Backbone as numpy.savetxt, mean C-alpha at the origin, in Angstrom:
# Nx Ny Nz CAx CAy CAz Cx Cy Cz
-31.12 -36.32 -48.90 -30.55 -34.96 -48.91 -31.00 -34.22 -47.64
-30.03 -33.62 -46.95 -30.36 -32.86 -45.74 -31.07 -31.58 -46.11
-32.05 -31.28 -45.34 -32.79 -30.03 -45.56 -32.80 -29.25 -44.25
-32.44 -27.99 -44.31 -32.45 -27.17 -43.12 -33.87 -26.88 -42.70
-34.05 -26.80 -41.39 -35.38 -26.54 -40.85 -35.31 -25.23 -40.08
-36.18 -24.33 -40.36 -36.24 -23.06 -39.65 -37.04 -23.24 -38.37
-36.33 -23.08 -37.26 -36.98 -23.22 -35.95 -37.52 -21.87 -35.52
-38.80 -21.80 -35.19 -39.37 -20.50 -34.81 -38.79 -20.00 -33.49
-38.30 -18.79 -33.54 -37.74 -18.16 -32.34 -38.33 -16.76 -32.24
-39.09 -16.54 -31.19 -39.70 -15.22 -31.02 -38.68 -14.22 -30.48
-38.09 -14.56 -29.32 -37.10 -13.68 -28.67 -36.06 -14.57 -28.00
-34.87 -14.68 -28.59 -33.87 -15.59 -28.02 -33.43 -15.24 -26.61
-33.72 -14.02 -26.17 -33.32 -13.60 -24.82 -34.41 -13.86 -23.79
-35.61 -14.21 -24.28 -36.73 -14.42 -23.37 -36.50 -15.66 -22.51
-36.98 -15.59 -21.28 -36.83 -16.71 -20.34 -38.08 -17.58 -20.43
-38.12 -18.43 -21.48 -39.28 -19.30 -21.72 -38.84 -20.76 -21.76
-39.83 -21.66 -21.58 -39.55 -23.09 -21.64 -39.05 -23.49 -23.03
-39.63 -22.87 -24.07 -39.22 -23.18 -25.45 -37.75 -22.79 -25.68
-37.39 -21.62 -25.20 -36.00 -21.17 -25.38 -35.03 -22.05 -24.58
-35.50 -22.56 -23.42 -34.65 -23.48 -22.65 -34.35 -24.74 -23.45
-35.36 -25.23 -24.19 -35.16 -26.42 -25.03 -34.18 -26.11 -26.15
-34.32 -24.92 -26.77 -33.42 -24.54 -27.86 -31.99 -24.38 -27.36
-31.83 -23.82 -26.16 -30.49 -23.66 -25.61 -29.87 -25.02 -25.30
-30.70 -25.94 -24.80 -30.22 -27.27 -24.46 -29.64 -27.99 -25.69
-30.23 -27.74 -26.84 -29.78 -28.38 -28.07 -28.82 -27.51 -28.88
-28.40 -26.39 -28.29 -27.41 -25.54 -28.94 -27.91 -24.75 -30.12
-29.22 -24.60 -30.23 -29.79 -23.86 -31.36 -29.66 -22.36 -31.13
-29.81 -21.93 -29.90 -29.56 -20.53 -29.55 -28.55 -20.52 -28.41
-27.79 -19.44 -28.28 -26.75 -19.40 -27.24 -27.35 -19.33 -25.84
-26.50 -19.70 -24.86 -26.91 -19.61 -23.48 -27.21 -18.17 -23.10
-28.18 -18.02 -22.23 -28.54 -16.67 -21.78 -27.43 -16.10 -20.91
-26.98 -14.87 -21.18 -25.92 -14.29 -20.35 -26.41 -14.09 -18.92
-25.49 -14.14 -17.95 -25.89 -13.97 -16.55 -26.51 -12.60 -16.31
-27.45 -12.56 -15.42 -28.14 -11.31 -15.12 -27.21 -10.35 -14.39
-27.08 -9.10 -14.90 -26.25 -8.11 -14.19 -26.72 -7.89 -12.76
-28.02 -7.97 -12.55 -28.56 -7.76 -11.20 -28.05 -8.84 -10.25
-28.08 -10.10 -10.74 -27.60 -11.20 -9.90 -26.12 -11.06 -9.60
-25.34 -10.61 -10.60 -23.90 -10.43 -10.40 -23.63 -9.36 -9.37
-24.41 -8.27 -9.43 -24.24 -7.17 -8.46 -24.61 -7.65 -7.07
-25.73 -8.38 -6.98 -26.17 -8.88 -5.67 -25.13 -9.83 -5.08
-24.53 -10.66 -5.94 -23.51 -11.59 -5.46 -22.27 -10.85 -4.97
-21.88 -9.79 -5.72 -20.71 -9.00 -5.32 -20.96 -8.31 -3.98
-22.16 -7.76 -3.81 -22.51 -7.09 -2.54 -22.50 -8.10 -1.40
-23.05 -9.28 -1.65 -23.08 -10.32 -0.61 -21.67 -10.74 -0.23
-20.80 -10.89 -1.23 -19.41 -11.28 -0.94 -18.70 -10.21 -0.13
-18.97 -8.93 -0.49 -18.34 -7.81 0.23 -18.80 -7.78 1.69
-20.09 -8.01 1.88 -20.62 -8.02 3.25 -20.03 -9.19 4.05
-19.91 -10.34 3.40 -19.35 -11.51 4.08 -17.90 -11.25 4.46
-17.13 -10.64 3.54 -15.73 -10.35 3.82 -15.61 -9.35 4.97
-16.46 -8.31 4.96 -16.43 -7.32 6.03 -16.78 -7.96 7.37
-17.75 -8.88 7.36 -18.15 -9.56 8.60 -17.02 -10.44 9.12
-16.38 -11.18 8.22 -15.31 -12.09 8.62 -14.10 -11.33 9.15
-13.92 -10.09 8.70 -12.74 -9.32 9.10 -13.10 -8.16 10.03
-14.24 -8.26 10.69 -14.72 -7.15 11.51 -13.86 -6.90 12.74
-13.00 -7.86 13.10 -12.18 -7.70 14.31 -10.74 -7.33 14.00
-10.45 -7.06 12.71 -9.06 -6.83 12.32 -8.41 -5.64 13.02
-9.20 -4.61 13.35 -8.61 -3.41 13.94 -8.71 -3.41 15.47
-9.05 -4.56 16.06 -9.20 -4.63 17.52 -7.91 -5.11 18.17
-7.54 -4.46 19.29 -6.40 -4.95 20.04 -6.88 -5.99 21.06
-5.96 -6.53 21.84 -6.31 -7.62 22.76 -7.34 -7.20 23.80
-7.20 -5.98 24.33 -8.17 -5.50 25.32 -9.56 -5.37 24.72
-9.62 -4.87 23.48 -10.91 -4.71 22.81 -11.53 -6.07 22.51
-10.70 -7.06 22.19 -11.22 -8.40 21.95 -11.82 -8.98 23.23
-11.18 -8.72 24.37 -11.70 -9.22 25.64 -13.08 -8.63 25.94
-13.29 -7.36 25.54 -14.56 -6.69 25.80 -15.70 -7.26 24.96
-15.36 -8.02 23.91 -16.38 -8.54 23.00 -16.79 -9.97 23.33
-16.36 -10.48 24.48 -16.61 -11.88 24.83 -18.11 -12.21 24.86
-18.94 -11.24 25.28 -20.38 -11.50 25.38 -21.09 -11.34 24.04
-20.42 -10.73 23.06 -21.08 -10.43 21.79 -20.65 -11.33 20.65
-19.50 -11.97 20.75 -18.96 -12.76 19.66 -18.90 -14.24 20.03
-18.89 -15.08 19.01 -18.72 -16.51 19.20 -17.36 -16.78 19.87
-17.37 -17.59 20.91 -16.16 -17.81 21.72 -15.02 -18.40 20.89
-15.33 -19.38 20.05 -14.28 -20.02 19.24 -13.70 -19.04 18.22
-14.60 -18.27 17.58 -14.17 -17.28 16.59 -13.29 -16.21 17.25
-13.70 -15.78 18.43 -12.96 -14.76 19.16 -11.59 -15.28 19.58
-11.52 -16.54 20.00 -10.25 -17.13 20.41 -9.28 -17.24 19.23
-9.80 -17.54 18.04 -8.96 -17.58 16.84 -8.34 -16.22 16.57
-9.14 -15.17 16.71 -8.63 -13.82 16.49 -7.62 -13.43 17.55
-7.89 -13.86 18.80 -6.96 -13.53 19.88 -5.59 -14.17 19.62
-5.59 -15.43 19.17 -4.33 -16.11 18.86 -3.64 -15.45 17.67
-4.43 -15.06 16.68 -3.86 -14.38 15.50 -3.20 -13.07 15.91
-3.89 -12.29 16.78 -3.34 -11.00 17.20 -2.08 -11.19 18.04
-2.05 -12.18 18.90 -0.87 -12.44 19.73 0.31 -12.86 18.86
0.05 -13.65 17.82 1.12 -14.04 16.90 1.67 -12.82 16.17
0.77 -11.91 15.76 1.21 -10.69 15.09 2.07 -9.84 16.03
1.63 -9.71 17.27 2.38 -8.90 18.25 3.76 -9.51 18.52
3.82 -10.83 18.56 5.11 -11.49 18.78 6.06 -11.21 17.61
5.53 -11.32 16.40 6.36 -11.06 15.20 6.84 -9.62 15.18
5.93 -8.69 15.51 6.28 -7.27 15.51 7.36 -6.99 16.55
7.20 -7.54 17.76 8.17 -7.29 18.82 9.55 -7.86 18.47
9.54 -8.98 17.75 10.81 -9.63 17.38 11.53 -8.87 16.27
10.77 -8.24 15.38 11.38 -7.57 14.23 11.52 -6.06 14.42
10.91 -5.51 15.47 11.00 -4.06 15.70 12.33 -3.72 16.36
13.33 -3.51 15.53 14.68 -3.28 16.04 15.16 -1.86 15.75
14.35 -1.06 15.07 14.81 0.28 14.68 14.17 1.36 15.57
12.90 1.66 15.37 12.13 2.55 16.26 12.69 3.97 16.40
13.49 4.40 15.45 13.98 5.78 15.47 14.38 6.16 14.04
14.57 7.45 13.84 15.04 7.95 12.55 16.56 7.99 12.58
17.18 7.38 11.58 18.64 7.30 11.53 19.20 8.37 10.61
20.01 9.29 11.14 20.70 10.25 10.27 21.79 9.52 9.47
21.86 9.81 8.20 22.78 9.08 7.31 23.86 10.02 6.79
25.09 9.54 6.78 26.21 10.25 6.17 26.56 9.55 4.86
27.05 10.31 3.91 27.31 9.77 2.58 28.25 8.56 2.58
29.34 8.57 3.36 30.23 7.39 3.34 29.57 6.10 3.84
28.50 6.26 4.65 27.84 5.09 5.23 26.58 4.69 4.47
26.29 5.40 3.38 25.01 5.20 2.68 24.85 3.77 2.19
25.87 3.24 1.58 25.77 1.90 1.02 25.48 0.87 2.10
26.17 0.99 3.23 25.98 0.01 4.32 24.64 0.20 5.02
24.32 1.47 5.37 23.15 1.74 6.20 21.84 1.75 5.43
21.91 1.90 4.12 20.68 1.97 3.32 20.60 0.79 2.35
21.49 0.77 1.36 21.40 -0.25 0.31 21.54 -1.66 0.88
22.60 -1.88 1.66 22.81 -3.22 2.22 21.73 -3.58 3.24
21.32 -2.60 4.05 20.29 -2.86 5.06 18.96 -3.24 4.43
18.73 -2.77 3.21 17.45 -3.04 2.55 17.31 -4.48 2.08
18.39 -5.26 2.18 18.27 -6.68 1.85 17.56 -7.44 2.97
17.40 -6.80 4.12 16.75 -7.45 5.27 15.39 -6.85 5.59
15.17 -5.60 5.21 13.92 -4.92 5.52 13.73 -3.76 4.56
12.58 -3.14 4.62 12.36 -1.92 3.84 13.12 -0.77 4.51
13.79 0.02 3.69 14.49 1.22 4.18 13.95 2.42 3.42
13.48 3.41 4.14 12.96 4.63 3.53 13.84 5.80 3.92
14.29 6.54 2.92 15.18 7.68 3.15 14.44 8.96 2.82
14.46 9.88 3.76 13.89 11.21 3.55 15.03 12.16 3.22
15.06 12.63 1.97 16.03 13.66 1.57 15.43 15.01 1.92
16.01 15.67 2.92 15.43 16.90 3.45 15.97 18.13 2.72
15.25 19.21 2.90 15.69 20.49 2.36 17.01 20.91 3.01
17.89 21.41 2.21 19.19 21.87 2.73 19.12 23.30 3.24
18.03 24.00 2.92 17.91 25.41 3.29 17.14 25.60 4.59
16.34 24.60 4.97 15.60 24.69 6.21 14.34 25.52 6.13
14.00 26.04 4.95 12.81 26.88 4.81 11.67 26.16 4.12
11.84 24.88 3.87 10.84 24.10 3.15 9.82 23.53 4.14
8.59 24.02 4.08 7.57 23.61 5.05 7.21 22.13 4.91
7.19 21.62 3.67 6.88 20.21 3.47 7.96 19.32 4.07
9.20 19.74 3.93 10.31 18.97 4.47 10.25 18.93 5.99
9.93 20.07 6.62 9.80 20.10 8.08 8.65 19.22 8.54
7.55 19.24 7.79 6.40 18.41 8.13 6.77 16.93 8.05
7.46 16.53 6.98 7.80 15.12 6.82 8.78 14.67 7.89
9.65 15.55 8.35 10.57 15.21 9.43 9.80 14.80 10.68
8.75 15.56 11.01 7.94 15.23 12.19 7.18 13.92 11.98
6.62 13.74 10.79 5.88 12.51 10.51 6.81 11.30 10.48
8.04 11.52 10.02 9.05 10.45 9.95 9.31 9.89 11.34
9.42 10.79 12.32 9.69 10.36 13.69 8.54 9.51 14.23
7.33 9.94 13.93 6.17 9.19 14.41 6.08 7.83 13.75
6.33 7.77 12.45 6.32 6.49 11.75 7.38 5.55 12.28
8.56 6.09 12.55 9.66 5.26 13.05 9.30 4.63 14.40
8.63 5.39 15.26 8.21 4.84 16.56 7.11 3.80 16.40
6.25 4.01 15.41 5.09 3.15 15.22 5.43 1.84 14.51
6.36 1.92 13.56 6.69 0.75 12.74 8.18 0.46 12.85
8.56 -0.17 13.95 9.97 -0.40 14.25 10.63 -1.45 13.38
9.85 -2.19 12.59 10.43 -3.18 11.69 10.82 -2.58 10.35
10.54 -1.30 10.15 10.94 -0.57 8.94 12.00 0.45 9.34
13.05 0.57 8.55 14.12 1.50 8.88 13.87 2.84 8.19
13.74 3.87 9.00 13.52 5.22 8.49 14.80 6.03 8.66
15.27 6.60 7.55 16.52 7.36 7.55 16.26 8.78 7.05
17.22 9.66 7.34 17.09 11.05 6.92 18.47 11.60 6.57
18.48 12.43 5.53 19.75 12.99 5.07 19.47 14.25 4.27
20.31 15.24 4.42 20.15 16.45 3.61 20.37 16.11 2.14
19.48 16.63 1.30 19.47 16.25 -0.11 20.80 16.55 -0.82
21.38 17.72 -0.56 22.60 18.09 -1.30 23.83 17.34 -0.77
23.71 16.74 0.41 24.78 15.89 0.91 24.70 14.50 0.29
23.48 14.11 -0.07 23.28 12.81 -0.69 23.60 12.87 -2.18
23.06 13.90 -2.86 23.24 14.05 -4.30 23.65 15.50 -4.57
24.87 15.70 -4.96 25.38 17.05 -5.20 24.54 17.75 -6.26
24.10 18.96 -5.93 23.32 19.75 -6.88 21.84 19.41 -6.91
21.38 18.57 -6.00 19.96 18.21 -6.01 19.12 19.43 -5.68
18.15 19.78 -6.54 17.36 21.01 -6.33 16.53 20.97 -5.06
16.58 22.05 -4.31 15.81 22.12 -3.08 14.31 22.07 -3.36
13.91 22.52 -4.56 12.49 22.51 -4.90 11.94 21.08 -5.00
12.82 20.11 -5.12 12.39 18.71 -5.20 12.34 18.01 -3.85
12.55 18.78 -2.80 12.46 18.22 -1.46 11.10 18.57 -0.85
10.63 17.73 0.05 11.25 16.48 0.47 11.11 15.38 -0.60
12.10 14.51 -0.66 12.06 13.35 -1.54 12.15 12.10 -0.68
11.29 11.14 -0.98 11.32 9.85 -0.27 11.88 8.80 -1.22
12.93 8.12 -0.80 13.49 7.01 -1.56 13.18 5.71 -0.82
12.56 4.79 -1.51 12.19 3.50 -0.92 13.15 2.44 -1.43
13.87 1.81 -0.50 14.82 0.75 -0.85 14.29 -0.59 -0.33
14.51 -1.61 -1.16 14.21 -2.99 -0.74 14.99 -3.94 -1.63
15.48 -5.00 -1.04 16.28 -5.98 -1.79 17.48 -5.33 -2.48
18.06 -4.33 -1.84 19.27 -3.72 -2.36 19.08 -2.76 -3.51
17.85 -2.31 -3.74 17.61 -1.43 -4.90 16.51 -0.43 -4.57
16.49 0.68 -5.33 15.42 1.66 -5.18 14.15 1.10 -5.82
13.07 1.05 -5.04 11.80 0.52 -5.53 10.78 1.62 -5.84
10.90 2.75 -5.19 9.91 3.81 -5.37 10.53 5.14 -4.97
10.07 6.20 -5.63 10.48 7.54 -5.27 9.26 8.44 -5.22
9.18 9.25 -4.21 8.13 10.25 -4.10 8.83 11.60 -4.00
8.64 12.43 -5.01 9.33 13.72 -5.07 8.36 14.82 -4.68
8.56 15.37 -3.51 7.71 16.35 -2.81 6.42 15.70 -2.35
5.81 16.31 -1.36 4.55 15.79 -0.83 3.38 16.08 -1.74
3.64 16.78 -2.85 2.58 17.03 -3.83 2.04 15.73 -4.39
2.84 14.66 -4.33 2.38 13.35 -4.81 1.52 12.65 -3.77
1.46 13.21 -2.55 0.59 12.66 -1.51 -0.54 13.66 -1.26
-0.44 14.46 -0.23 -1.49 15.43 0.05 -0.91 16.81 0.34
0.30 17.07 -0.17 0.91 18.38 0.03 1.15 18.67 1.49
0.90 19.91 1.89 1.11 20.31 3.28 0.05 19.72 4.21
-0.94 19.05 3.64 -1.97 18.39 4.46 -1.65 16.91 4.65
-0.49 16.47 4.18 -0.10 15.07 4.34 -0.06 14.70 5.82
-0.63 13.54 6.12 -0.64 13.05 7.49 -0.16 11.62 7.57
-0.22 11.06 8.76 0.24 9.69 8.99 -0.50 8.70 8.10
-1.79 8.89 7.92 -2.58 7.95 7.13 -2.13 7.93 5.68
-1.75 9.09 5.14 -1.25 9.13 3.76 0.03 8.32 3.63
0.90 8.44 4.61 2.16 7.70 4.57 1.94 6.21 4.85
0.96 5.89 5.67 0.62 4.49 5.89 0.14 3.84 4.60
-0.65 4.58 3.83 -1.12 4.06 2.54 0.06 3.80 1.61
1.05 4.69 1.66 2.25 4.49 0.86 2.97 3.21 1.29
3.09 3.01 2.60 3.77 1.82 3.12 3.04 0.54 2.71
1.72 0.60 2.66 0.94 -0.55 2.20 1.18 -0.77 0.71
1.16 0.31 -0.04 1.30 0.22 -1.50 2.64 -0.37 -1.91
3.70 -0.06 -1.18 5.03 -0.58 -1.55 5.27 -1.97 -0.99
4.35 -2.45 -0.15 4.48 -3.79 0.41 5.20 -3.85 1.73
5.51 -2.70 2.32 6.20 -2.69 3.62 5.25 -3.07 4.75
3.96 -2.82 4.57 2.95 -3.18 5.54 1.82 -3.93 4.85
1.14 -4.78 5.61 -0.07 -5.42 5.12 -1.27 -4.55 5.46
-2.29 -4.66 4.64 -3.47 -3.83 4.84 -4.20 -4.09 6.14
-4.00 -5.26 6.76 -4.68 -5.57 8.01 -3.76 -5.45 9.22
-2.63 -4.76 9.05 -1.71 -4.57 10.17 -2.42 -3.82 11.29
-2.38 -4.38 12.49 -3.12 -3.81 13.62 -2.58 -2.45 14.06
-1.38 -2.09 13.62 -0.80 -0.80 14.02 -1.29 0.35 13.17
-1.96 0.06 12.06 -2.41 1.10 11.14 -3.52 1.94 11.76
-3.62 3.19 11.31 -4.75 4.03 11.68 -6.01 3.36 11.17
-7.12 3.60 11.84 -8.36 2.86 11.55 -8.79 2.99 10.10
-8.62 4.17 9.47 -9.13 4.38 8.12 -8.07 4.21 7.04
-6.91 3.66 7.41 -5.89 3.45 6.38 -6.39 2.47 5.34
-6.19 2.79 4.07 -6.69 1.96 2.97 -5.63 0.98 2.53
-6.02 -0.11 1.85 -5.07 -1.13 1.45 -4.24 -0.78 0.24
-4.45 0.35 -0.37 -3.68 0.68 -1.57 -3.74 2.16 -1.82
-2.82 2.64 -2.60 -2.82 4.02 -3.05 -3.16 4.02 -4.51
-4.22 4.75 -4.87 -4.67 4.72 -6.26 -3.81 5.57 -7.17
-3.36 6.71 -6.64 -2.58 7.58 -7.49 -1.19 7.02 -7.71
-0.61 7.36 -8.84 0.74 6.87 -9.16 1.75 7.62 -8.32
2.64 6.87 -7.69 3.66 7.49 -6.85 5.02 7.37 -7.51
5.00 7.53 -8.81 6.25 7.52 -9.54 6.76 8.93 -9.69
7.83 9.11 -10.37 8.40 10.42 -10.60 9.75 10.26 -11.22
10.44 11.34 -11.47 11.79 11.24 -12.01 12.69 10.56 -11.00
13.57 9.74 -11.48 14.41 8.97 -10.58 15.49 9.84 -9.97
15.63 9.73 -8.66 16.75 10.37 -7.98 17.88 9.36 -7.94
19.08 9.78 -8.27 20.21 8.86 -8.35 20.80 8.64 -6.97
21.42 7.50 -6.74 22.08 7.24 -5.46 23.25 8.17 -5.23
23.80 8.19 -4.04 24.81 9.19 -3.68 26.04 9.21 -4.56
26.35 8.16 -5.29 27.56 8.16 -6.11 27.45 9.10 -7.29
26.19 9.54 -7.63 26.01 10.43 -8.75 26.17 11.87 -8.31
26.56 12.73 -9.22 26.72 14.15 -8.93 26.06 14.95 -10.02
25.95 16.25 -9.77 25.35 17.12 -10.76 26.18 17.18 -12.02
27.48 16.92 -11.92 28.34 16.97 -13.10 28.07 15.79 -14.02
27.52 14.70 -13.46 27.28 13.51 -14.26 25.99 13.61 -15.04
25.06 14.48 -14.60 23.74 14.54 -15.20 23.42 15.96 -15.60
22.55 16.10 -16.59 22.09 17.40 -17.02 21.15 17.97 -15.99
21.00 19.31 -15.99 20.08 19.94 -15.07 18.66 19.49 -15.30
18.35 19.04 -16.53 16.99 18.64 -16.86 16.52 17.47 -16.02
17.46 16.66 -15.48 17.07 15.50 -14.70 16.27 15.89 -13.47
16.46 17.09 -12.97 15.84 17.48 -11.71 14.62 18.39 -11.90
14.16 18.55 -13.14 13.02 19.44 -13.38 11.72 18.70 -13.08
């Protein structure tokens, strides 16, 4: 007849030779990993990643200046990587300006064009007194010059969507693969009247239009936007105020 044996256990969490024997035979569970060790490992990994990517924001001239400080082979790999990026950018940078859009051309210039690249449409204030809309117009021009592989468009909101409330401008519509992927209704979803290029760069990273290590980004641009950039959906130009209730624009 089997008889159970009570094995003396003082502290199952203690790091003792006896407990190691008990764990080996499955009498007590394995000791959980030390939180301190996990934190130290995470910090070490972060430092290693930062070291490996320390040249990501350097242009070719800056890389040349580091010849005496960096490993020659490592530096040459980065130089080749940067040259490949520049070649790709030069080949795909075909826009480099803000395109004014008319309603009859919307489908061709925005929806269809988005099957080849990201297309961002700025629906501007129709009254001209909206400070956020004026600010975004200036930032739009700078972004278009900086990121020529993305198509930046602009159109008065009430010409795009009849009855669209001016209080909802500026509105950013993000198109890709022939469909609306994101909407930002007013700059309140970014930084309000303090919105700058870096805020919009973060948006471009978040939607996938740019990679976080793109050499054209401002130095402190982050790889993601934490806040939700959703909002009520703005309908494409075929919709009118007669088709929807006023509540849609609140």
